[in-house]
VOGU-3710 file (C-alpha; in Angstrom, 3 decimals, decimal comma):
1> mkkyklillf> 12,483/6,275/6,216  10,367/4,068/4,182  6,994/5,439/5,931  7,640/8,466/4,959  8,015/7,667/1,447  5,168/5,878/1,453  3,110/9,137/3,035  4,688/11,120/0,009  3,117/8,804/-2,715  -0,159/8,274/-1,010
11> sailitfgsc> -0,595/12,027/-1,337  0,873/12,198/-4,343  -1,833/9,909/-5,980  -4,539/11,781/-4,705  -3,056/14,972/-5,124  -2,791/14,161/-8,880  -5,750/11,517/-9,370  -7,360/14,416/-8,035  -6,294/17,105/-11,273  -6,343/15,533/-14,090
21> sefldvntdp> -9,079/14,869/-16,889  -12,667/15,127/-16,873  -12,590/12,096/-15,064  -9,877/13,176/-12,360  -11,285/16,826/-12,095  -10,381/17,381/-8,239  -8,640/20,668/-7,181  -9,788/21,274/-4,016  -8,310/20,869/-0,192  -9,717/17,985/1,173
31> nnpatapaki> -9,191/19,633/4,812  -10,286/22,539/4,347  -13,874/22,491/2,420  -15,356/25,872/4,136  -15,639/28,072/0,795  -16,031/24,799/-1,660  -19,028/23,762/-3,377  -19,744/20,177/-2,521  -20,082/18,995/-5,502  -16,570/19,132/-5,962
41> vlpaaemsta> -16,084/17,941/-2,247  -17,486/14,934/-2,955  -15,192/13,004/-5,241  -11,663/14,851/-2,543  -13,690/12,591/-0,112  -14,833/9,302/-2,294  -10,841/9,494/-3,255  -9,595/9,885/0,430  -12,140/6,675/1,494  -11,049/4,447/-1,310
51> afynnylmty> -7,436/5,374/-0,752  -7,856/4,501/2,920  -10,063/1,479/2,207  -7,460/-0,194/-0,888  -4,448/0,840/0,289  -3,766/0,854/3,930  -6,073/-2,209/4,546  -5,041/-3,819/1,617  -1,734/-4,615/3,361  -3,219/-5,240/6,868
61> gsiwaehlcq> -6,062/-7,287/5,307  -3,675/-9,660/2,897  -1,253/-10,442/5,769  -3,774/-11,199/8,262  -6,330/-13,113/6,234  -3,865/-15,081/5,562  -3,428/-14,620/1,444  0,121/-13,623/1,318  3,033/-12,603/4,259  5,998/-10,430/4,186
71> nftsnqynai> 8,448/-11,799/2,390  11,486/-12,852/4,049  13,819/-10,883/2,308  12,885/-7,545/2,752  11,236/-5,538/6,000  8,279/-3,021/5,154  5,620/-5,250/7,289  7,401/-7,103/9,406  5,079/-5,497/11,995  2,011/-6,546/10,163
81> ndynpqptdf> 3,604/-10,177/9,579  4,481/-10,958/13,005  0,900/-9,158/15,013  3,185/-6,415/16,412  2,418/-3,340/14,805  2,518/-0,310/16,960  0,270/2,492/18,078  2,067/5,272/16,018  1,854/2,803/13,212  -1,839/3,962/13,311
91> nwmwsesfsg> -1,456/7,511/13,249  -1,920/7,874/9,500  -5,066/5,934/8,601  -6,994/8,035/11,596  -5,862/11,611/11,130  -7,054/10,732/6,864  -9,984/9,692/8,131  -11,513/12,463/10,670  -9,400/15,344/9,084  -9,967/14,013/5,462
101> alndykyvie> -12,737/11,826/4,121  -15,420/11,898/7,343  -14,623/15,793/7,546  -15,373/15,940/4,278  -18,822/14,269/4,362  -20,227/15,871/7,818  -19,543/19,491/5,232  -20,843/17,863/2,105  -24,345/16,717/4,589  -24,395/19,975/5,769
111> eaekvedwnm> -24,252/21,816/2,595  -26,838/19,381/0,968  -29,557/19,760/3,890  -29,359/23,488/3,577  -30,768/23,239/0,039  -32,669/20,066/0,498  -30,297/18,346/-2,085  -31,015/14,649/-0,993  -29,158/13,354/-3,369  -26,043/14,618/-2,528
121> yliatsmqvf> -27,324/14,176/1,132  -28,301/10,053/0,621  -24,269/9,975/-0,972  -22,052/11,631/1,520  -24,584/10,350/4,321  -23,771/6,564/2,688  -20,384/6,906/1,751  -19,770/8,310/5,734  -21,682/5,102/7,228  -19,332/3,284/5,504
131> hfailvdlfd> -16,345/4,853/6,576  -17,880/5,233/10,270  -18,438/1,670/10,270  -15,067/0,264/9,176  -13,374/1,642/11,715  -15,492/0,744/14,703  -14,689/-3,104/12,731  -11,262/-2,340/13,202  -10,933/-0,288/16,794  -13,759/-1,153/18,444
141> kipyseglqg> -14,734/2,798/20,240  -14,121/6,115/18,152  -14,847/9,451/18,661  -18,743/9,398/17,046  -21,239/11,888/19,042  -18,293/14,162/19,857  -16,252/13,543/17,162  -15,785/15,892/14,162  -16,433/19,074/16,139  -12,798/20,889/16,818
151> ntgilapkyd> -14,775/23,804/14,725  -17,046/23,778/18,317  -14,161/23,368/20,725  -14,439/20,041/21,045  -10,681/18,990/21,448  -10,955/15,868/23,215  -14,038/13,669/21,754  -15,356/11,778/24,527  -15,594/7,838/22,445  -18,660/5,684/21,728
161> dgqtiyadll> -18,764/2,196/21,895  -19,215/0,319/18,920  -22,660/-0,976/18,981  -24,038/2,297/19,896  -22,410/3,597/16,770  -23,763/0,822/15,199  -27,216/1,654/16,005  -27,281/5,171/15,031  -25,261/4,894/11,020  -27,861/2,412/10,752
171> tridaalskn> -30,576/5,418/12,088  -28,882/7,439/9,418  -29,536/5,117/6,779  -32,803/5,018/6,886  -32,932/9,160/7,517  -31,385/9,168/4,466  -33,228/6,863/2,299  -37,027/8,426/4,167  -35,784/11,996/1,648  -38,128/13,174/-1,263
181> fsaitntaig> -35,865/12,293/-3,764  -38,521/13,916/-6,596  -37,889/17,252/-5,156  -36,925/20,050/-7,286  -34,206/21,160/-4,829  -32,517/17,584/-5,974  -29,732/18,334/-7,805  -27,693/15,956/-10,930  -24,396/15,108/-9,440  -23,236/13,011/-12,508
191> sndylfhgdm> -19,303/13,313/-12,596  -18,826/14,519/-9,036  -19,658/11,278/-8,244  -16,620/8,677/-8,689  -18,858/6,092/-7,461  -22,142/5,580/-9,927  -21,888/9,071/-11,682  -24,962/10,545/-9,800  -27,200/7,370/-10,060  -29,508/7,879/-7,287
201> nkwkafantl> -31,275/4,356/-8,009  -27,654/2,907/-7,517  -27,066/4,658/-4,485  -30,363/3,681/-3,014  -29,183/0,052/-4,137  -26,072/0,494/-2,459  -27,608/2,122/0,696  -29,028/-1,053/1,509  -25,781/-3,253/0,878  -24,529/-1,284/3,070
211> klklylrqtk> -27,112/-2,249/5,919  -27,211/-5,445/4,682  -23,629/-5,756/5,722  -23,433/-4,228/9,171  -26,488/-6,650/10,017  -24,605/-9,539/9,261  -21,542/-8,391/11,331  -23,998/-8,665/13,999  -24,967/-12,007/13,774  -22,835/-13,289/16,334
221> ggnvnaklte> -24,327/-11,064/19,103  -27,930/-11,131/18,384  -30,725/-11,505/16,751  -30,998/-9,352/13,757  -32,570/-11,947/11,212  -35,991/-9,468/10,713  -33,654/-6,677/9,718  -31,524/-9,341/7,479  -35,230/-10,079/6,074  -36,025/-6,216/5,609
231> clgssygfvd> -33,177/-5,901/3,635  -33,784/-9,197/1,568  -36,897/-8,378/1,054  -36,029/-4,059/-0,015  -37,449/-2,404/-2,941  -34,176/-0,784/-3,839  -32,482/-4,300/-4,000  -28,429/-4,415/-4,073  -25,899/-3,066/-6,484  -24,402/-5,296/-8,528
241> ealiggftae> -21,097/-3,806/-7,574  -19,647/-0,451/-6,136  -16,251/0,824/-7,415  -13,633/3,833/-8,443  -12,396/3,027/-11,653  -9,923/5,077/-14,404  -6,861/4,412/-12,929  -4,018/3,608/-15,383  -0,012/2,901/-15,949  0,742/6,307/-15,919
251> pgkrnpfygv> 2,391/7,628/-12,418  0,206/9,574/-10,095  -2,955/7,924/-11,547  -2,672/4,614/-10,430  -4,305/2,450/-8,446  -3,622/3,689/-4,932  -2,177/0,409/-3,310  -0,307/-0,297/-6,738  1,085/2,813/-6,865  2,435/2,371/-3,112
261> nmageglgtd> 3,282/-0,866/-2,931  3,856/-2,032/-6,608  5,000/0,621/-8,742  9,451/1,071/-9,281  8,939/4,173/-7,658  7,256/3,241/-4,755  7,943/0,394/-1,634  9,098/-2,509/-4,148  7,907/-5,048/-5,008  9,749/-7,356/-2,149
271> nfraadvfld> 6,951/-7,355/0,321  4,214/-9,784/-0,327  4,949/-13,280/-1,181  1,850/-16,500/-1,232  0,863/-18,080/1,951  0,768/-21,663/2,210  -2,118/-21,327/3,924  -4,043/-19,720/0,821  -2,330/-20,544/-2,507  -1,877/-24,580/-0,716
281> ylknnndiry> -5,870/-24,672/-0,526  -6,577/-23,369/-4,091  -3,956/-25,470/-5,766  -5,226/-28,778/-3,387  -8,472/-27,924/-4,844  -7,758/-27,672/-8,133  -9,050/-23,981/-8,198  -7,288/-22,335/-10,973  -7,911/-19,183/-9,250  -5,007/-18,753/-8,523
291> ngifkpgpga> -3,206/-18,092/-11,551  -5,584/-14,993/-11,403  -4,713/-13,843/-8,095  -0,926/-14,686/-8,082  1,764/-14,175/-10,236  4,793/-16,650/-10,122  8,315/-15,506/-9,119  10,538/-14,686/-11,732  12,780/-17,594/-10,617  10,237/-19,919/-10,723
301> sgafnsmvfg> 9,964/-21,315/-14,069  6,374/-20,435/-14,300  5,235/-22,699/-10,541  3,198/-21,315/-8,177  5,036/-21,970/-4,797  4,248/-20,572/-1,371  6,175/-19,826/1,472  4,848/-21,016/5,617  2,649/-18,469/6,451  4,410/-15,592/8,608
311> drlnsggste> 7,991/-17,208/8,118  9,795/-14,507/7,840  12,596/-15,636/9,544  13,235/-18,355/6,899  16,594/-19,239/6,242  16,111/-18,853/2,509  18,193/-17,049/0,412  17,173/-13,857/-2,353  17,010/-17,150/-4,969  14,798/-19,074/-2,876
321> sdkiargnwk> 12,438/-15,600/-2,803  12,042/-15,461/-6,186  10,238/-18,450/-6,666  7,382/-17,954/-3,929  4,452/-16,251/-5,913  3,138/-12,583/-4,889  0,339/-10,953/-5,911  -1,347/-10,186/-8,958  -2,316/-6,596/-8,407  -2,337/-4,209/-11,387
331> sddpvyfftk> -1,504/-0,413/-12,116  -5,176/0,055/-13,463  -7,251/-2,507/-10,874  -10,265/-0,319/-9,480  -10,938/0,623/-5,590  -13,259/-1,752/-4,926  -16,173/-1,460/-1,660  -18,317/-4,299/-3,324  -17,382/-6,723/-5,505  -20,257/-8,540/-7,656
341> amiqfmiaea> -18,831/-12,236/-5,388  -19,118/-10,364/-2,128  -22,076/-9,227/-2,545  -23,559/-12,892/-3,933  -22,135/-13,807/-0,883  -23,724/-11,518/1,572  -27,331/-12,097/0,095  -25,965/-16,239/0,578  -25,704/-15,924/3,940  -28,446/-14,019/5,274
351> kertgisgke> -30,539/-16,140/2,879  -29,366/-18,698/5,276  -29,954/-17,409/8,210  -33,129/-16,444/7,511  -34,190/-19,940/6,285  -34,026/-19,354/2,585  -31,259/-21,309/0,511  -28,713/-19,551/-0,599  -27,290/-21,773/-3,185  -28,086/-19,597/-6,208
361> nyeagvtasf> -26,519/-16,689/-4,745  -23,524/-19,093/-3,525  -23,026/-20,382/-7,137  -23,478/-17,040/-8,320  -20,543/-15,311/-6,128  -18,590/-18,250/-7,072  -18,765/-18,341/-10,805  -18,482/-14,154/-10,223  -14,656/-15,022/-8,619  -13,636/-16,779/-11,405
371> idfghsaana> -14,677/-14,587/-13,552  -13,266/-12,178/-12,158  -9,409/-13,750/-11,730  -10,126/-14,495/-15,408  -11,424/-17,609/-15,660  -15,098/-18,691/-17,100  -18,285/-20,110/-15,529  -17,558/-23,088/-16,903  -14,324/-23,210/-15,037  -16,482/-22,658/-11,959
381> nsllsgiyay> -19,097/-24,922/-12,552  -16,599/-27,901/-12,911  -15,622/-27,194/-9,282  -19,534/-26,206/-7,874  -20,710/-29,967/-9,335  -17,589/-31,298/-7,391  -15,402/-29,923/-4,310  -17,304/-26,712/-4,021  -20,768/-28,326/-4,335  -23,106/-26,546/-2,056
391> psatdakina> -23,345/-28,737/1,139  -26,710/-29,636/2,643  -26,354/-29,123/6,426  -26,976/-25,196/7,972  -23,175/-25,091/9,610  -21,446/-26,244/6,665  -23,458/-24,037/4,317  -22,415/-20,889/5,755  -18,717/-22,053/6,463  -18,620/-22,728/2,059
401> iitqkwiasa> -20,261/-18,724/1,489  -17,509/-17,411/4,243  -14,234/-19,708/2,866  -15,795/-18,570/-0,642  -15,737/-15,394/-0,090  -12,413/-15,470/1,701  -11,027/-16,448/-1,497  -12,899/-13,821/-3,626  -11,631/-11,165/-1,520  -7,823/-11,900/-1,919
411> irlpieawld> -5,944/-9,021/-3,946  -10,017/-7,448/-4,192  -11,068/-6,596/-0,002  -8,886/-9,252/1,809  -9,699/-6,129/4,749  -13,262/-7,878/5,054  -12,301/-11,692/5,159  -10,120/-10,740/7,845  -13,163/-9,197/9,802  -15,783/-12,135/8,362
421> ynrtgypnfl> -13,047/-14,466/9,807  -13,169/-12,659/13,500  -16,789/-12,828/13,506  -17,215/-16,638/11,980  -14,094/-18,677/12,864  -13,922/-19,384/9,078  -12,651/-20,502/6,862  -11,682/-22,683/9,781  -7,700/-23,478/9,114  -6,472/-20,602/9,523
431> kpsansqigg> -3,136/-20,476/11,752  -1,147/-18,233/13,600  1,788/-16,522/11,910  4,636/-18,941/12,469  6,477/-15,564/13,829  3,804/-14,353/16,075  4,509/-12,189/19,145  0,971/-12,465/20,387  1,705/-16,503/21,492  -0,725/-19,034/23,176
441> glmpkrfffp> -2,263/-19,341/19,414  -4,332/-16,145/19,298  -4,889/-14,073/16,473  -5,146/-10,436/16,268  -9,072/-9,242/16,160  -8,515/-5,082/16,269  -5,962/-2,476/15,538  -4,324/-0,291/18,348  -5,821/3,237/19,115  -3,334/5,634/17,281
451> asetsrntna> -0,271/7,069/19,491  -1,783/10,505/18,327  -4,767/9,644/19,809  -3,806/8,469/22,979  -1,304/10,738/23,793  -3,186/13,809/23,284  -6,990/13,039/24,199  -7,583/12,779/27,333  -10,686/10,663/26,505  -9,206/7,901/24,586
461> paqeaietpv> -9,121/4,778/26,189  -6,910/2,492/27,906  -5,274/0,054/24,889  -6,916/-3,083/24,606  -4,772/-6,066/23,900  -4,472/-6,721/19,875  -6,020/-10,313/20,378  -9,595/-9,145/21,951  -12,577/-9,670/19,870  -14,546/-6,072/18,671
471> wwak> -18,045/-5,938/20,225  -19,968/-7,856/17,049  -16,947/-10,717/17,741  -17,266/-11,095/21,397
//
């Protein structure tokens, strides 16, 4: 019953968010855009990606990156906590992606190309690439070359391998950036773009930032240093951050994850509790970010306590549960695509992999994270001059960068921390869930193909074991 409630709440968020105030002025069915102006379809698509990335992946990321775990007095996310999701669990997010956001971006791209509106074309291409890439990161193979073509009669699209898709995605970004942005056919997007309000310099920087992210994903499987260098030297630079804001405490206008999981009419606040792996690491290092990332349980008298990661079978009762810290999500939190800290850590890693010191960006990332969670640059500096000081050995530098990125991603972009762990093995102290159903000390590395696909698409691949790495992590 709760799963149906979640879907209804999520739909309400999209509908209400898309029909109120000047900022939220979208009144269109995102799944049927055939007669809608592209400028109206674009914000609906951006919100669809935002909710997919922020809500669904916030849950998986928070647990599998070991920031939080399923509280032992509730049951909503037991399967995730135990590494035992079912293919049916992925039906909704797959449908939302292909019938919603990705289909909408396709429409906008095609309409923009017809009239040579390269501003709109770059925005929609960048966002579609962002969404496609995350799906590849999660599922490894997806319908791509034959995907989104149901209107042409392709109802069982073939699946392309992730490496081939990544190569095409990067080619598409470059092609979009090569367009004539001084053409008189370009339009001013303005408030119809929720991320940068049509600022094309920021969109060009976003495209370059996205390229850097996709090349960093591939550092384990091949030599992409030349491409990293190209991104670092690009005249487009990098965005400072990328987000959708404007959420409030009003029902229907809350941050998508908060509205589904934290609000009174949602799934409630009983599911997520601080995992010992994460909270204890911060406390042991005197890292006060924990009191911005978490809030103490009502029965903890202000203390920040954790529970053993994945130990949902703990025999403690509700009184003990009330003593455990929970995530400090807020109703007006933005939906982040890139945080300030994340971008600085990406640049730091890219520099180190290409023979340049990443120290300055590493320190900027740590500082940005402290500020994000309510503290000061001085608080960051006290640790940067001590336990978080930039190491001298190359491997230790990458370890430090990814570990700090792991901290900074909590309750913001935790899915990225899980993906980074799959790629690098850092932080090197994560541990399997106490109630893991995989066994052998293994951890999840991918999502299952949804049952809606494997039951209807004859070209859907056979299921891989959840502990099998995706292509860039092998």
